[in-house]
C-alpha positions in Angstrom: 65.5 20.3 -1.2 68.0 23.1 -1.4 71.6 23.1 -2.6 72.6 26.6 -1.7 72.4 27.5 1.9 74.3 29.4 4.6 75.0 28.5 8.2 73.2 30.8 10.7 74.1 29.2 14.1 75.1 25.9 15.7 73.9 24.0 18.8 75.8 21.4 20.7 74.5 18.7 23.1 75.9 18.0 26.5 76.1 15.1 29.0 74.4 12.0 27.5 73.8 14.0 24.2 77.3 15.4 23.8 77.6 13.5 20.6 74.8 15.6 19.0 75.0 18.9 17.3 72.7 20.8 14.9 73.2 23.6 12.5 70.5 26.2 11.7 70.6 26.9 7.9 68.9 29.3 5.5 68.6 28.8 1.8 70.0 31.5 -0.5 69.3 32.6 -4.1 65.7 31.4 -4.2 62.6 33.4 -4.9 61.5 32.5 -1.4 64.2 31.5 1.1 63.5 29.3 4.1 65.1 27.7 7.2 66.1 24.2 8.2 68.5 22.2 10.4 71.3 19.8 9.8 71.4 17.1 12.4 74.8 15.7 13.3 75.8 12.8 15.5 79.3 11.7 16.3 80.6 14.2 13.7 78.5 12.7 10.9 75.7 14.5 9.2 72.4 12.5 9.6 70.1 14.6 7.5 68.9 18.1 6.7 65.3 19.0 7.5 63.8 22.0 5.7 60.9 24.1 7.1 59.6 26.1 4.1 56.6 27.5 6.0 58.3 28.3 9.3 60.4 31.0 10.9 64.0 31.1 11.9 62.8 30.7 15.5 61.1 27.4 14.6 64.3 26.1 13.1 66.3 27.2 16.2 63.8 25.4 18.4 64.1 22.2 16.3 67.9 22.4 16.5 67.8 22.8 20.3 65.3 20.0 20.6 67.7 17.7 18.7 70.7 18.4 20.8 68.7 18.1 24.0 67.3 14.7 23.0 63.7 15.9 22.7 63.7 15.5 18.9 65.1 12.4 17.3 66.1 11.7 13.7 64.1 8.7 12.3 67.3 6.6 12.2 67.7 7.0 16.0 66.5 4.6 18.6 63.8 6.7 20.4 64.7 5.0 23.7 67.8 7.2 23.9 65.6 10.3 24.2 65.2 11.3 27.9 62.0 13.2 27.3 60.3 11.1 24.7 57.1 10.6 26.6 56.7 14.4 27.2 57.8 15.4 23.8 54.3 16.3 22.5 53.7 18.8 25.4 57.2 20.3 25.0 56.7 20.8 21.3 53.4 22.5 21.9 55.1 24.9 24.3 57.9 25.6 21.8 55.3 26.1 19.1 53.6 28.8 21.2 56.9 30.5 21.9 57.7 30.5 18.2 54.3 31.9 17.3 55.0 34.7 19.8 58.5 35.2 18.3 57.0 35.5 14.8 54.4 37.9 16.0 57.2 40.1 17.5 59.2 40.0 14.3 56.2 41.1 12.3 55.4 44.0 14.7 59.0 45.2 14.5 59.0 45.3 10.7 
């Protein structure tokens, strides 16, 4: 979606997911910039997911979910994900946290 972006932060997996990392990205030089993540496995970039209607907090949660094995890239075998069955509940919790984060950001500005 975007060609010009900057790296904001990186997340790294551990234990059984030590081969995973994710970068939080932000587009630059657009009328409306947005956030996304680059998913990396064994040092190879799998894909970049962009979240045009979400906050930086949302992208950070997605990156953390990927390195923890909660979020999978479509090309992954979902059986490697330790929390696959409880993913929906966990994503709902993270969504509520992100909503609170966004609310705090708006109240500070």
